[in-house]
Z-matrix of the N, CA and C atoms (Angstrom, degrees):
N
C 1 1.443
C 2 1.525 1 108.47
N 3 1.307 2 117.76 1 128.41
C 4 1.462 3 121.17 2 -177.10
C 5 1.524 4 110.65 3 -80.25
N 6 1.317 5 113.58 4 150.46
C 7 1.460 6 118.87 5 -179.41
C 8 1.525 7 109.84 6 -80.04
N 9 1.286 8 114.32 7 152.15
C 10 1.462 9 118.98 8 178.48
C 11 1.520 10 109.04 9 -81.65
N 12 1.294 11 114.99 10 166.43
C 13 1.461 12 120.42 11 178.23
C 14 1.526 13 111.17 12 -61.27
N 15 1.314 14 117.04 13 -36.16
C 16 1.471 15 120.58 14 179.53
C 17 1.524 16 110.46 15 -62.87
N 18 1.328 17 116.95 16 -40.97
C 19 1.465 18 120.70 17 178.28
C 20 1.518 19 110.68 18 -66.46
N 21 1.316 20 117.54 19 -40.67
C 22 1.472 21 121.33 20 177.55
C 23 1.520 22 110.56 21 -62.07
N 24 1.321 23 115.90 22 -44.18
C 25 1.471 24 120.08 23 178.99
C 26 1.520 25 110.22 24 -61.03
N 27 1.308 26 117.45 25 -42.91
C 28 1.464 27 121.58 26 179.39
C 29 1.533 28 110.70 27 -62.93
N 30 1.325 29 116.72 28 -41.59
C 31 1.460 30 120.94 29 178.55
C 32 1.522 31 110.88 30 -63.82
N 33 1.307 32 116.42 31 -43.03
C 34 1.470 33 121.08 32 -179.88
C 35 1.526 34 110.68 33 -66.12
N 36 1.327 35 117.07 34 -40.59
C 37 1.467 36 120.37 35 176.90
C 38 1.532 37 110.62 36 -60.76
N 39 1.319 38 115.94 37 -41.09
C 40 1.463 39 120.24 38 178.58
C 41 1.530 40 110.74 39 -63.94
N 42 1.331 41 116.28 40 -41.83
C 43 1.462 42 120.28 41 177.80
C 44 1.531 43 110.76 42 -63.74
N 45 1.313 44 116.70 43 -40.54
C 46 1.472 45 121.19 44 177.86
C 47 1.529 46 109.81 45 -61.02
N 48 1.324 47 116.63 46 -44.65
C 49 1.466 48 120.53 47 179.43
C 50 1.529 49 110.66 48 -62.31
N 51 1.335 50 117.08 49 -42.10
C 52 1.463 51 120.78 50 178.61
C 53 1.531 52 110.93 51 -63.61
N 54 1.323 53 116.56 52 -43.75
C 55 1.461 54 120.29 53 179.23
C 56 1.532 55 111.40 54 -65.09
N 57 1.311 56 117.12 55 -37.79
C 58 1.465 57 120.85 56 177.74
C 59 1.528 58 110.33 57 -64.24
N 60 1.327 59 116.92 58 -41.21
C 61 1.463 60 120.41 59 176.87
C 62 1.527 61 111.43 60 -64.33
N 63 1.324 62 116.78 61 -40.21
C 64 1.464 63 120.21 62 176.56
C 65 1.522 64 111.05 63 -62.49
N 66 1.333 65 116.60 64 -41.09
C 67 1.461 66 121.45 65 178.61
C 68 1.527 67 110.56 66 -61.54
N 69 1.331 68 115.54 67 -45.04
C 70 1.463 69 120.26 68 179.23
C 71 1.525 70 111.13 69 -61.75
N 72 1.329 71 116.63 70 -42.29
C 73 1.463 72 120.46 71 179.43
C 74 1.523 73 111.24 72 -63.92
N 75 1.326 74 116.73 73 -41.35
C 76 1.464 75 120.24 74 178.41
C 77 1.521 76 111.48 75 -65.27
N 78 1.328 77 117.02 76 -40.64
C 79 1.464 78 120.26 77 177.32
C 80 1.530 79 110.79 78 -63.37
N 81 1.330 80 116.29 79 -40.47
C 82 1.464 81 121.18 80 178.81
C 83 1.529 82 110.68 81 -63.97
N 84 1.335 83 117.60 82 -42.31
C 85 1.460 84 121.10 83 177.63
C 86 1.528 85 110.95 84 -63.52
N 87 1.321 86 116.95 85 -40.21
C 88 1.460 87 121.31 86 179.47
C 89 1.527 88 110.84 87 -63.97
N 90 1.335 89 117.35 88 -44.51
C 91 1.462 90 121.11 89 177.88
C 92 1.526 91 110.98 90 -62.13
N 93 1.323 92 116.24 91 -41.95
C 94 1.461 93 120.50 92 179.46
C 95 1.527 94 110.41 93 -63.64
N 96 1.315 95 116.54 94 -41.93
C 97 1.458 96 121.26 95 178.70
C 98 1.532 97 110.65 96 -62.66
N 99 1.324 98 116.78 97 -42.39
C 100 1.466 99 120.90 98 178.33
C 101 1.525 100 111.03 99 -64.42
N 102 1.340 101 117.24 100 -40.87
C 103 1.469 102 121.02 101 178.09
C 104 1.522 103 111.10 102 -62.42
N 105 1.334 104 116.37 103 -44.13
C 106 1.462 105 120.34 104 -179.88
C 107 1.528 106 110.69 105 -63.92
N 108 1.323 107 117.32 106 -42.06
C 109 1.466 108 120.89 107 179.22
C 110 1.526 109 110.48 108 -64.14
N 111 1.317 110 116.87 109 -40.03
C 112 1.468 111 121.46 110 179.17
C 113 1.527 112 110.65 111 -65.37
N 114 1.326 113 116.59 112 -44.83
C 115 1.460 114 120.87 113 179.00
C 116 1.529 115 110.46 114 -62.46
N 117 1.318 116 116.87 115 -43.22
C 118 1.464 117 120.61 116 178.74
C 119 1.524 118 110.35 117 -61.94
N 120 1.326 119 116.41 118 -42.77
C 121 1.468 120 121.03 119 178.93
C 122 1.524 121 110.76 120 -61.92
N 123 1.338 122 116.99 121 -45.36
C 124 1.465 123 120.74 122 178.54
C 125 1.523 124 110.99 123 -59.20
N 126 1.318 125 116.28 124 -47.22
C 127 1.469 126 120.45 125 -177.59
C 128 1.524 127 111.45 126 -64.09
N 129 1.314 128 117.53 127 -45.54
C 130 1.468 129 119.82 128 -176.92
C 131 1.525 130 110.89 129 -68.10
N 132 1.327 131 117.86 130 -38.59
C 133 1.466 132 120.01 131 -179.46
C 134 1.520 133 111.47 132 -71.76
N 135 1.322 134 116.94 133 -38.69
C 136 1.462 135 119.03 134 177.62
C 137 1.534 136 109.16 135 -67.89
N 138 1.307 137 116.45 136 -36.05
C 139 1.464 138 120.37 137 176.70
C 140 1.517 139 111.76 138 -61.59
N 141 1.326 140 116.19 139 -39.56
C 142 1.467 141 119.68 140 176.61
C 143 1.522 142 111.21 141 -63.87
N 144 1.330 143 116.44 142 -41.76
C 145 1.464 144 119.26 143 177.46
C 146 1.521 145 110.74 144 -58.52
N 147 1.324 146 116.57 145 -47.29
C 148 1.458 147 120.47 146 -178.73
C 149 1.525 148 111.70 147 -68.41
N 150 1.324 149 117.01 148 -29.52
C 151 1.461 150 120.52 149 178.14
C 152 1.524 151 110.26 150 -64.19
N 153 1.319 152 116.86 151 -46.03
C 154 1.455 153 121.00 152 -176.18
C 155 1.527 154 113.17 153 -88.31
N 156 1.330 155 116.53 154 -17.86
C 157 1.459 156 120.91 155 179.32
C 158 1.526 157 108.69 156 -137.27
N 159 1.332 158 118.12 157 75.64
C 160 1.463 159 120.91 158 -174.63
C 161 1.530 160 114.15 159 -60.72
N 162 1.320 161 118.30 160 -22.34
C 163 1.466 162 120.50 161 178.79
C 164 1.525 163 112.24 162 -64.86
N 165 1.313 164 117.38 163 -17.88
C 166 1.464 165 120.61 164 178.78
C 167 1.528 166 111.45 165 -63.37
N 168 1.309 167 117.29 166 -25.67
C 169 1.465 168 121.57 167 -177.22
C 170 1.527 169 110.84 168 -58.89
N 171 1.322 170 117.32 169 -35.08
C 172 1.462 171 121.38 170 -175.24
C 173 1.527 172 113.52 171 -82.40
N 174 1.340 173 118.24 172 -8.50
C 175 1.460 174 121.11 173 -176.71
C 176 1.523 175 112.00 174 -75.94
N 177 1.317 176 115.26 175 148.31
C 178 1.463 177 120.23 176 170.77
C 179 1.522 178 107.98 177 -76.69
N 180 1.322 179 117.03 178 170.17
C 181 1.467 180 120.61 179 178.04
C 182 1.523 181 110.94 180 -60.19
N 183 1.338 182 116.78 181 -40.55
C 184 1.467 183 120.35 182 -179.77
C 185 1.526 184 110.55 183 -65.54
N 186 1.331 185 117.12 184 -41.71
C 187 1.461 186 120.51 185 178.83
C 188 1.527 187 110.64 186 -65.93
N 189 1.322 188 116.85 187 -39.59
C 190 1.463 189 120.55 188 178.46
C 191 1.532 190 110.26 189 -63.17
N 192 1.322 191 116.02 190 -41.98
C 193 1.465 192 119.71 191 177.96
C 194 1.520 193 110.84 192 -62.06
N 195 1.320 194 117.00 193 -42.39
C 196 1.464 195 120.87 194 177.50
C 197 1.523 196 110.45 195 -61.53
N 198 1.336 197 116.87 196 -42.87
C 199 1.465 198 120.87 197 177.26
C 200 1.525 199 110.81 198 -57.70
N 201 1.320 200 116.51 199 -46.91
C 202 1.472 201 120.33 200 -179.20
C 203 1.528 202 110.07 201 -62.77
N 204 1.332 203 116.71 202 -46.59
C 205 1.467 204 120.08 203 -178.13
C 206 1.522 205 112.19 204 -63.24
N 207 1.327 206 115.95 205 -44.79
C 208 1.460 207 119.50 206 -174.27
C 209 1.524 208 113.82 207 -89.64
N 210 1.324 209 116.90 208 -26.07
C 211 1.452 210 119.40 209 -175.76
C 212 1.515 211 114.77 210 -101.23
N 213 1.313 212 116.87 211 -27.42
C 214 1.461 213 119.93 212 -175.02
C 215 1.525 214 111.77 213 -115.45
N 216 1.319 215 116.91 214 -45.30
C 217 1.469 216 120.85 215 -176.47
C 218 1.529 217 109.86 216 -82.94
N 219 1.320 218 115.06 217 59.06
C 220 1.466 219 122.23 218 179.06
C 221 1.518 220 108.23 219 -116.20
N 222 1.332 221 115.95 220 174.77
C 223 1.467 222 118.74 221 176.70
C 224 1.525 223 110.20 222 -59.84
N 225 1.320 224 116.16 223 -41.09
C 226 1.459 225 119.28 224 178.99
C 227 1.536 226 110.74 225 -63.72
N 228 1.327 227 116.79 226 -45.07
C 229 1.458 228 120.57 227 178.17
C 230 1.517 229 112.06 228 -59.63
N 231 1.342 230 116.56 229 -42.55
C 232 1.472 231 120.25 230 177.95
C 233 1.521 232 111.08 231 -65.23
N 234 1.346 233 116.85 232 -37.74
C 235 1.465 234 118.58 233 -179.78
C 236 1.527 235 110.96 234 -67.56
N 237 1.324 236 117.89 235 -38.10
C 238 1.469 237 121.02 236 176.91
C 239 1.525 238 109.40 237 -64.87
N 240 1.329 239 117.03 238 -44.96
C 241 1.464 240 120.87 239 178.83
C 242 1.523 241 110.76 240 -60.89
N 243 1.318 242 117.17 241 -44.54
C 244 1.467 243 121.18 242 179.14
C 245 1.521 244 110.67 243 -61.55
N 246 1.322 245 116.00 244 -40.90
C 247 1.463 246 120.71 245 178.80
C 248 1.528 247 111.18 246 -62.80
N 249 1.322 248 116.75 247 -44.16
C 250 1.468 249 120.85 248 179.92
C 251 1.520 250 110.71 249 -65.13
N 252 1.319 251 116.15 250 -45.02
C 253 1.468 252 120.01 251 -179.39
C 254 1.520 253 110.91 252 -66.56
N 255 1.319 254 117.02 253 -40.26
C 256 1.466 255 120.64 254 179.52
C 257 1.522 256 111.05 255 -63.55
N 258 1.332 257 116.86 256 -35.03
C 259 1.459 258 120.34 257 178.84
C 260 1.524 259 110.87 258 -64.14
N 261 1.331 260 116.66 259 -31.14
C 262 1.470 261 121.07 260 177.00
C 263 1.515 262 111.27 261 -77.71
N 264 1.323 263 116.44 262 -26.86
C 265 1.457 264 120.45 263 -179.87
C 266 1.513 265 114.51 264 90.60
N 267 1.328 266 117.68 265 -1.09
C 268 1.460 267 121.00 266 177.68
C 269 1.504 268 109.44 267 -136.91
N 270 1.326 269 115.29 268 157.81
C 271 1.457 270 120.88 269 178.52
C 272 1.510 271 110.70 270 -104.40
N 273 1.307 272 114.93 271 -160.22
C 274 1.454 273 121.40 272 -179.66
C 275 1.522 274 109.59 273 -62.14
N 276 1.323 275 116.35 274 134.19
C 277 1.473 276 123.56 275 179.68
C 278 1.520 277 112.49 276 58.18
N 279 1.350 278 117.38 277 29.31
C 280 1.454 279 120.21 278 176.55
C 281 1.510 280 114.42 279 81.80
N 282 1.328 281 117.86 280 5.44
C 283 1.455 282 121.19 281 179.75
C 284 1.523 283 109.77 282 -80.22
N 285 1.319 284 115.55 283 178.94
C 286 1.452 285 119.26 284 176.94
C 287 1.508 286 109.72 285 -67.45
N 288 1.327 287 118.58 286 157.65
C 289 1.468 288 121.01 287 -176.47
C 290 1.513 289 113.27 288 -57.57
N 291 1.341 290 115.41 289 147.33
C 292 1.445 291 119.70 290 178.36
C 293 1.525 292 109.55 291 -80.11
N 294 1.303 293 116.64 292 151.49
C 295 1.454 294 120.18 293 175.82
C 296 1.502 295 110.20 294 -128.34
N 297 1.308 296 117.85 295 -64.74
C 298 1.453 297 121.16 296 -176.71
C 299 1.519 298 111.52 297 -121.89
N 300 1.345 299 118.07 298 37.51
C 301 1.453 300 120.23 299 -178.97
C 302 1.521 301 112.35 300 -71.09
N 303 1.323 302 117.51 301 -32.52
C 304 1.459 303 121.76 302 -176.17
C 305 1.515 304 110.45 303 -100.46
N 306 1.293 305 116.57 304 126.02
C 307 1.452 306 121.92 305 176.08
C 308 1.502 307 108.87 306 -119.76
N 309 1.327 308 117.56 307 133.11
C 310 1.462 309 120.79 308 178.01
C 311 1.495 310 108.97 309 -111.01
């Protein structure tokens, strides 16, 4: 016995709902993966800072921010970053290298 059009429509709607749920789950997994990668990057880079500059451990968050602003986010710091990125041939997120994106 063949199905009616109403039954076919209901089946297709159910399939659409299932596919939408799968899409949502995949998007959620992707976001979680990006968060984990970001957290790992933060931890490893901060660990490197503390490895080479152990005195940073004793700083408050405000003092650390001041250190970054005054010690790293300078014209010299930007020029070193630009040089490193240019040597790779790509910039942030695969874009062209940065030059004057940061202004202090």
